[in-house]
MMTF fields as JSON, N, C-alpha, C and O atoms, coordinates in Angstrom:
{
  "mmtfVersion": "1.0.0",
  "mmtfProducer": "UNKNOWN",
  "numBonds": 459,
  "numAtoms": 460,
  "numGroups": 115,
  "numChains": 1,
  "numModels": 1,
  "chainsPerModel": [1],
  "groupsPerChain": [115],
  "chainIdList": ["A"],
  "bondAtomList": [4, 2, 8, 6, 12, 10, 16, 14, 20, 18, 24, 22, 28, 26, 32, 30, 36, 34, 40, 38, 44, 42, 48, 46, 52, 50, 56, 54, 60, 58, 64, 62, 68, 66, 72, 70, 76, 74, 80, 78, 84, 82, 88, 86, 92, 90, 96, 94, 100, 98, 104, 102, 108, 106, 112, 110, 116, 114, 120, 118, 124, 122, 128, 126, 132, 130, 136, 134, 140, 138, 144, 142, 148, 146, 152, 150, 156, 154, 160, 158, 164, 162, 168, 166, 172, 170, 176, 174, 180, 178, 184, 182, 188, 186, 192, 190, 196, 194, 200, 198, 204, 202, 208, 206, 212, 210, 216, 214, 220, 218, 224, 222, 228, 226, 232, 230, 236, 234, 240, 238, 244, 242, 248, 246, 252, 250, 256, 254, 260, 258, 264, 262, 268, 266, 272, 270, 276, 274, 280, 278, 284, 282, 288, 286, 292, 290, 296, 294, 300, 298, 304, 302, 308, 306, 312, 310, 316, 314, 320, 318, 324, 322, 328, 326, 332, 330, 336, 334, 340, 338, 344, 342, 348, 346, 352, 350, 356, 354, 360, 358, 364, 362, 368, 366, 372, 370, 376, 374, 380, 378, 384, 382, 388, 386, 392, 390, 396, 394, 400, 398, 404, 402, 408, 406, 412, 410, 416, 414, 420, 418, 424, 422, 428, 426, 432, 430, 436, 434, 440, 438, 444, 442, 448, 446, 452, 450, 456, 454],
  "bondOrderList": [1, 1, 1, 1, 1, 1, 1, 1, 1, 1, 1, 1, 1, 1, 1, 1, 1, 1, 1, 1, 1, 1, 1, 1, 1, 1, 1, 1, 1, 1, 1, 1, 1, 1, 1, 1, 1, 1, 1, 1, 1, 1, 1, 1, 1, 1, 1, 1, 1, 1, 1, 1, 1, 1, 1, 1, 1, 1, 1, 1, 1, 1, 1, 1, 1, 1, 1, 1, 1, 1, 1, 1, 1, 1, 1, 1, 1, 1, 1, 1, 1, 1, 1, 1, 1, 1, 1, 1, 1, 1, 1, 1, 1, 1, 1, 1, 1, 1, 1, 1, 1, 1, 1, 1, 1, 1, 1, 1, 1, 1, 1, 1, 1, 1],
  "groupList": [{"groupName": "UNK", "atomNameList": ["N", "CA", "C", "O"], "elementList": ["N", "C", "C", "O"], "formalChargeList": [0, 0, 0, 0], "bondAtomList": [1, 0, 2, 1, 3, 2], "bondOrderList": [1, 1, 2], "singleLetterCode": "X", "chemCompType": "L-PEPTIDE LINKING"}],
  "groupTypeList": [0, 0, 0, 0, 0, 0, 0, 0, 0, 0, 0, 0, 0, 0, 0, 0, 0, 0, 0, 0, 0, 0, 0, 0, 0, 0, 0, 0, 0, 0, 0, 0, 0, 0, 0, 0, 0, 0, 0, 0, 0, 0, 0, 0, 0, 0, 0, 0, 0, 0, 0, 0, 0, 0, 0, 0, 0, 0, 0, 0, 0, 0, 0, 0, 0, 0, 0, 0, 0, 0, 0, 0, 0, 0, 0, 0, 0, 0, 0, 0, 0, 0, 0, 0, 0, 0, 0, 0, 0, 0, 0, 0, 0, 0, 0, 0, 0, 0, 0, 0, 0, 0, 0, 0, 0, 0, 0, 0, 0, 0, 0, 0, 0, 0, 0],
  "groupIdList": [1, 2, 3, 4, 5, 6, 7, 8, 9, 10, 11, 12, 13, 14, 15, 16, 17, 18, 19, 20, 21, 22, 23, 24, 25, 26, 27, 28, 29, 30, 31, 32, 33, 34, 35, 36, 37, 38, 39, 40, 41, 42, 43, 44, 45, 46, 47, 48, 49, 50, 51, 52, 53, 54, 55, 56, 57, 58, 59, 60, 61, 62, 63, 64, 65, 66, 67, 68, 69, 70, 71, 72, 73, 74, 75, 76, 77, 78, 79, 80, 81, 82, 83, 84, 85, 86, 87, 88, 89, 90, 91, 92, 93, 94, 95, 96, 97, 98, 99, 100, 101, 102, 103, 104, 105, 106, 107, 108, 109, 110, 111, 112, 113, 114, 115],
  "secStructList": [7, 7, 7, 7, 7, 6, 6, 7, 6, 6, 6, 6, 1, 7, 7, 7, 7, 1, 7, 7, 7, 7, 3, 3, 3, 7, 7, 1, 1, 7, 7, 7, 7, 7, 6, 6, 1, 7, 1, 3, 3, 3, 3, 7, 7, 1, 1, 7, 3, 3, 3, 3, 7, 7, 7, 7, 7, 6, 6, 1, 6, 6, 7, 3, 3, 3, 3, 3, 3, 7, 1, 1, 7, 7, 3, 3, 3, 3, 7, 6, 6, 1, 7, 3, 3, 3, 3, 3, 7, 1, 1, 6, 6, 7, 7, 7, 3, 3, 3, 3, 7, 7, 7, 6, 6, 6, 6, 7, 7, 1, 3, 3, 3, 7, 7],
  "xCoordList": [-23.898, -23.004, -23.811, -24.62, -23.472, -23.829, -23.447, -22.259, -24.133, -23.179, -24.171, -25.388, -22.786, -23.594, -23.653, -23.018, -24.684, -24.419, -24.885, -25.458, -24.672, -24.653, -25.749, -25.658, -27.139, -28.13, -28.361, -29.306, -27.286, -27.692, -27.592, -26.711, -28.307, -28.37, -26.981, -26.826, -26.112, -25.141, -24.337, -24.125, -23.814, -23.189, -23.32, -22.759, -24.171, -24.677, -25.302, -25.697, -25.675, -26.277, -25.531, -26.12, -24.038, -24.093, -24.042, -24.117, -23.818, -24.735, -23.446, -22.608, -23.235, -21.895, -22.334, -23.352, -21.866, -22.114, -21.194, -20.619, -20.988, -20.078, -19.301, -18.172, -19.994, -19.236, -19.271, -20.396, -18.521, -19.094, -18.625, -17.458, -19.331, -18.399, -18.336, -18.701, -17.725, -17.975, -16.085, -15.061, -16.47, -15.352, -15.574, -16.737, -14.93, -15.217, -13.649, -12.512, -14.131, -13.577, -13.185, -14.157, -12.062, -12.05, -11.3, -10.71, -11.149, -10.976, -9.216, -8.567, -8.927, -7.386, -6.849, -6.323, -6.868, -6.757, -5.84, -5.174, -5.915, -5.57, -6.436, -6.795, -6.92, -8.002, -8.009, -7.226, -9.771, -9.694, -10.889, -11.955, -10.004, -11.208, -11.633, -11.053, -12.97, -14.141, -14.48, -14.364, -14.659, -15.223, -16.216, -16.039, -17.476, -18.093, -17.728, -18.46, -16.347, -15.937, -15.347, -15.008, -15.298, -14.512, -15.64, -16.854, -14.961, -13.209, -12.376, -11.346, -12.37, -11.671, -11.764, -12.684, -10.495, -10.659, -9.763, -8.706, -9.718, -9.279, -8.882, -9.419, -8.014, -7.791, -6.532, -5.611, -6.904, -5.834, -5.039, -5.221, -4.16, -3.285, -2.637, -2.314, -2.356, -1.139, 0.206, 1.218, 0.011, 1.294, 1.142, -0.013, 2.189, 2.148, 0.838, 0.488, 0.378, -1.014, -0.933, -0.363, -1.627, -1.962, -3.347, -4.279, -3.46, -4.792, -4.754, -3.622, -5.603, -6.018, -6.841, -8.017, -6.565, -7.893, -8.156, -7.52, -9.728, -10.692, -9.663, -8.646, -10.279, -10.146, -10.747, -11.851, -9.563, -10.309, -10.917, -10.824, -12.279, -12.966, -13.529, -13.406, -13.997, -14.334, -15.209, -15.119, -15.76, -16.866, -16.289, -16.747, -14.787, -14.152, -13.316, -12.737, -13.116, -11.797, -12.191, -13.185, -11.379, -11.686, -11.666, -11.258, -12.011, -12.214, -10.775, -9.6, -11.521, -10.291, -10.254, -11.414, -9.443, -9.489, -8.311, -7.087, -8.807, -7.235, -7.577, -8.655, -5.986, -6.02, -5.069, -4.128, -5.811, -4.79, -5.242, -6.255, -3.767, -3.248, -3.645, -3.689, -3.917, -3.87, -2.992, -2.928, -2.414, -1.08, 0.473, 0.602, 1.498, 2.339, 3.122, 4.335, 1.973, 2.441, 2.243, 1.069, 2.985, 2.858, 1.285, 0.93, 0.759, -0.142, 0.23, 0.339, 0.462, 0.841, -0.274, -1.18, -0.441, -1.92, -1.092, 0.068, -2.21, -1.486, -2.667, -3.71, -2.625, -3.391, -3.965, -3.455, -5.369, -5.588, -4.203, -3.708, -4.019, -2.468, -0.82, 0.356, -1.452, -0.721, 0.742, 1.859, 0.612, 1.581, 1.154, 0.055, 3.057, 2.455, 2.075, 2.64, 0.913, 0.536, 1.011, 1.659, 0.827, 0.934, 1.342, 0.823, 2.535, 2.494, 2.053, 2.89, 1.451, 1.162, 2.289, 2.631, 2.933, 4.209, 4.093, 3.347, 4.368, 4.205, 4.335, 5.013, 3.517, 3.167, 1.537, 0.565, 1.697, 0.003, -0.66, 0.098, -2.079, -2.083, -1.462, -1.979, -0.459, 0.133, -0.989, -1.72, -1.107, -1.924, -1.361, -0.233, -2.381, -2.11, -3.294, -4.078, -3.255, -3.852, -3.672, -2.625, -4.876, -4.74, -5.754, -6.697, -5.847, -6.912, -6.562, -5.501, -8.105, -8.289, -8.137, -8.424, -7.458, -6.987, -8.064, -8.025, -8.965, -10.093, -9.258, -8.071, -10.004, -9.114, -8.459, -8.572, -7.601, -6.642, -7.355, -6.705, -8.94, -9.507, -9.215, -9.552, -8.481, -7.949, -6.679, -6.074, -5.968, -4.288, -3.324, -2.095, -4.884, -3.962, -5.047, -6.137, -4.308, -5.228, -4.341, -3.117, -5.495, -5.323, -5.022, -5.233, -4.061, -4.141, -3.342, -2.404, -3.0, -1.784, -2.048, -3.091, -0.785, -1.193, 0.357, 1.415, 0.368, 1.193, 1.182, 0.22, 1.931, 1.459, 1.124, 0.678],
  "yCoordList": [15.509, 15.658, 16.384, 17.238, 15.889, 15.73, 16.338, 16.134, 17.428, 18.161, 18.169, 17.99, 18.57, 18.246, 20.337, 21.18, 20.578, 22.083, 21.874, 20.832, 22.717, 22.728, 22.315, 22.233, 22.04, 21.567, 20.188, 19.557, 19.722, 18.51, 17.529, 17.641, 16.876, 15.637, 14.41, 13.583, 14.557, 13.509, 14.378, 13.937, 15.63, 16.343, 16.213, 15.393, 17.149, 17.3, 16.291, 16.668, 15.4, 14.202, 12.852, 12.161, 12.723, 11.228, 10.287, 10.253, 9.31, 7.458, 7.03, 6.735, 6.978, 6.026, 4.875, 4.992, 3.651, 2.146, 2.117, 3.143, 0.795, 0.269, 1.342, 1.615, 2.141, 3.18, 2.992, 3.054, 2.861, 2.466, 3.678, 4.049, 4.271, 5.139, 4.459, 3.367, 5.549, 4.925, 4.381, 4.318, 4.057, 4.025, 2.802, 2.678, 1.922, 0.371, 0.079, -0.259, 0.337, -0.086, -1.391, -2.138, -2.013, -3.164, -3.341, -2.392, -4.89, -5.173, -5.127, -4.686, -5.728, -5.853, -6.813, -7.282, -7.336, -8.996, -9.145, -8.259, -10.023, -10.455, -10.338, -11.458, -9.57, -9.327, -10.514, -10.9, -10.802, -10.968, -10.687, -11.235, -9.032, -8.49, -8.946, -9.731, -8.318, -8.767, -7.812, -6.662, -7.818, -7.005, -5.884, -4.673, -6.784, -5.507, -4.025, -3.101, -4.332, -3.269, -1.839, -1.784, -1.131, -0.091, 0.995, 0.968, 1.859, 1.907, 2.037, 1.469, 2.659, 2.906, 2.027, 1.956, 1.142, 0.236, 0.621, 0.823, 0.913, 1.47, 0.33, -0.774, 0.597, -0.076, 0.686, 1.411, 0.188, 0.29, -0.713, -0.913, -1.345, -2.306, -2.248, -1.083, -3.061, -3.749, -4.043, -3.64, -4.804, -5.245, -5.569, -5.775, -5.676, -6.018, -6.881, -7.893, -6.611, -7.197, -7.537, -6.783, -8.864, -9.34, -9.222, -9.669, -8.547, -8.436, -9.105, -9.085, -9.812, -10.833, -10.513, -10.666, -9.989, -9.517, -10.883, -11.93, -10.449, -10.972, -12.008, -11.685, -13.11, -13.815, -12.651, -12.106, -12.521, -12.078, -12.538, -13.751, -11.417, -12.248, -11.313, -10.173, -11.184, -10.392, -9.059, -7.953, -9.206, -8.076, -7.198, -6.078, -7.981, -6.458, -5.655, -4.728, -5.704, -4.937, -3.694, -3.301, -2.643, -1.504, -1.326, -0.246, -2.146, -2.363, -1.512, -1.635, -0.511, 0.558, 0.121, -0.141, -0.064, -0.484, 0.823, 0.736, 1.63, 1.958, 1.579, 1.425, 1.419, 0.503, 2.08, 2.865, 1.826, 3.154, 2.767, 2.669, 2.602, 2.343, 3.472, 4.617, 3.166, 4.157, 4.178, 4.891, 3.213, 2.995, 2.923, 3.092, 2.816, 2.672, 0.983, 0.78, -0.067, -0.796, -1.342, -1.431, -1.686, -1.997, -3.008, -4.042, -2.798, -3.833, -3.839, -2.912, -5.61, -6.012, -6.277, -6.821, -6.008, -6.473, -7.564, -7.544, -8.687, -9.743, -10.067, -9.434, -10.587, -11.187, -12.866, -13.407, -13.469, -14.332, -15.43, -15.701, -15.816, -16.748, -16.287, -16.575, -15.481, -14.616, -14.16, -14.376, -13.736, -12.61, -11.446, -10.918, -10.734, -9.353, -8.457, -8.407, -7.608, -6.353, -5.253, -4.536, -4.957, -3.886, -3.904, -4.688, -2.585, -2.331, -1.389, -0.527, -1.003, -0.084, 0.216, -0.62, 1.679, 1.617, 1.832, 2.804, 1.521, 2.002, 3.119, 3.492, 3.951, 5.14, 6.14, 6.348, 6.482, 6.494, 7.255, 7.862, 7.13, 7.989, 7.237, 7.418, 6.496, 5.917, 5.129, 4.405, 5.315, 4.964, 3.763, 3.283, 3.356, 2.581, 1.77, 0.945, 2.209, 2.124, 0.716, 0.503, -0.238, -1.493, -1.225, -0.633, -1.431, -1.651, -3.142, -3.754, -3.54, -4.533, -4.262, -3.193, -5.759, -5.502, -6.289, -6.305, -6.904, -8.01, -9.411, -9.641, -10.005, -11.518, -11.728, -10.842, -12.805, -12.538, -12.958, -13.488, -12.506, -12.281, -11.329, -11.473, -10.255, -8.935, -9.138, -8.244, -10.441, -10.592, -9.993, -9.913, -9.355, -8.828, -9.238, -9.667, -8.929, -9.605, -9.54, -9.436, -9.652, -9.487, -8.429, -7.683, -7.983, -6.747, -5.764, -6.346, -4.468, -3.571, -2.571, -1.973, -2.449, -1.764, -0.963, -1.426, -0.049, 0.555, 1.918, 1.925, 2.879, 4.302, 4.898, 6.043],
  "zCoordList": [-77.55, -76.159, -75.434, -75.796, -74.078, -72.981, -72.262, -72.012, -71.485, -70.218, -69.202, -69.158, -67.983, -66.782, -66.476, -67.109, -65.265, -64.865, -63.369, -63.052, -62.6, -61.539, -60.31, -59.085, -61.577, -60.942, -61.043, -60.569, -61.791, -62.087, -60.742, -59.89, -60.726, -58.809, -58.79, -57.891, -59.971, -60.114, -59.225, -58.095, -59.562, -58.854, -57.537, -56.812, -57.213, -55.401, -55.124, -54.021, -55.222, -54.495, -55.423, -56.255, -54.988, -56.035, -54.86, -53.631, -56.268, -55.075, -54.742, -55.594, -53.401, -53.255, -52.784, -52.102, -52.924, -52.398, -51.293, -50.93, -50.633, -49.993, -49.342, -49.751, -48.076, -48.11, -46.094, -45.6, -45.484, -44.246, -42.93, -43.059, -41.8, -41.123, -39.711, -39.274, -39.188, -37.707, -37.317, -37.998, -35.716, -35.011, -34.46, -34.076, -34.294, -33.755, -32.532, -32.861, -31.284, -30.111, -30.193, -30.085, -30.354, -29.714, -28.744, -28.227, -28.203, -26.585, -26.968, -27.916, -25.877, -25.671, -25.637, -24.628, -26.79, -27.228, -28.488, -29.025, -28.723, -30.41, -31.315, -31.676, -31.831, -33.034, -34.48, -35.348, -33.939, -36.023, -36.633, -36.913, -36.795, -37.63, -38.732, -39.483, -38.89, -39.782, -40.94, -40.516, -41.557, -42.776, -42.321, -42.193, -42.087, -41.114, -39.963, -39.609, -39.652, -38.421, -39.08, -40.262, -38.519, -39.085, -39.728, -39.529, -40.47, -40.808, -40.23, -40.593, -39.307, -37.911, -36.903, -36.089, -36.98, -35.671, -34.911, -35.51, -33.252, -31.857, -31.105, -31.192, -30.431, -29.636, -28.612, -28.988, -27.078, -26.337, -25.595, -24.394, -26.301, -26.344, -24.86, -24.627, -23.842, -22.973, -23.132, -22.559, -24.001, -24.872, -26.225, -26.597, -27.178, -28.379, -28.995, -28.389, -29.776, -30.012, -31.627, -32.416, -32.045, -33.781, -34.156, -33.488, -35.349, -35.791, -36.815, -37.298, -37.494, -38.28, -39.114, -38.784, -40.415, -41.612, -42.026, -41.912, -42.747, -43.222, -44.355, -44.968, -44.325, -45.822, -47.197, -47.233, -48.279, -49.217, -49.805, -49.993, -50.655, -51.052, -52.417, -51.969, -53.623, -55.138, -54.481, -55.015, -53.698, -53.385, -52.282, -52.057, -51.27, -50.379, -51.407, -50.841, -52.482, -53.439, -53.222, -53.833, -52.143, -52.074, -50.491, -50.064, -49.735, -48.759, -48.248, -48.595, -47.164, -46.769, -45.292, -44.972, -44.29, -42.941, -41.879, -41.981, -41.195, -40.323, -39.048, -38.474, -38.608, -37.44, -36.351, -36.465, -35.702, -34.379, -32.863, -32.17, -32.801, -30.91, -30.129, -30.578, -29.031, -28.24, -26.972, -25.971, -27.388, -26.123, -26.181, -27.394, -25.799, -26.334, -27.082, -27.137, -27.598, -28.178, -29.394, -29.753, -30.037, -30.846, -31.973, -31.408, -32.908, -33.231, -34.663, -35.465, -34.83, -36.122, -36.784, -36.152, -37.982, -39.115, -39.838, -40.249, -39.87, -40.988, -41.994, -41.836, -42.562, -43.706, -42.931, -41.95, -43.912, -43.433, -42.729, -41.635, -44.33, -44.084, -42.98, -43.206, -41.791, -41.239, -42.17, -41.701, -43.058, -43.822, -43.557, -43.727, -42.7, -42.625, -43.672, -44.765, -43.247, -43.993, -43.553, -44.315, -42.469, -42.331, -40.017, -39.222, -39.619, -38.585, -37.954, -38.22, -37.41, -36.27, -35.213, -34.377, -35.33, -34.483, -33.321, -33.203, -32.502, -30.637, -30.267, -29.31, -31.192, -30.425, -29.932, -30.658, -28.82, -28.842, -30.342, -31.098, -30.618, -31.749, -33.114, -34.216, -32.945, -34.4, -34.993, -34.317, -36.402, -37.467, -38.431, -38.328, -39.412, -40.026, -41.013, -40.544, -42.587, -43.119, -44.079, -44.689, -44.125, -45.264, -46.136, -45.612, -47.112, -48.639, -48.917, -49.032, -48.99, -49.923, -51.351, -51.889, -52.186, -53.478, -54.204, -55.434, -53.6, -54.26, -54.35, -54.119, -54.644, -55.144, -56.134, -56.981, -56.469, -57.686, -59.423, -60.324, -59.506, -60.413, -61.549, -62.725, -60.968, -61.587, -61.88, -62.471, -61.504, -61.635, -60.641, -60.616, -59.329, -57.863, -57.245, -57.622, -55.729, -54.827, -53.927, -54.008, -52.479, -50.992, -51.066, -52.022, -49.314, -48.767, -48.972, -49.516, -48.906, -48.645, -47.858, -47.593, -47.461, -46.505, -45.968, -46.395, -45.251, -44.479, -43.498, -42.73, -43.406, -42.46, -43.497, -43.434]
}
């Protein structure tokens, strides 16, 4: 039987892959989001805006993006087929999170999200 102890590097230095950090500030316009953005995408819109998520691929499974509005205008988040995934309410600082479930090879796929 294998046991872990507090000196085990698997505990104090875990290996994490596909983790991105940072905030991407985007222009005040409709946006085609990119898988390399984020994970926090911030916009100060002057009107309601639409954000289109990238088409899903197998390697995007687990990708999580947070959309934040810096003005009192809603952001609509759609998938690549223009179907609604989430809405960021028209409130300064409102946030919505979307998660990529990957492609349909696992029986599920696409983007899911909400507040």
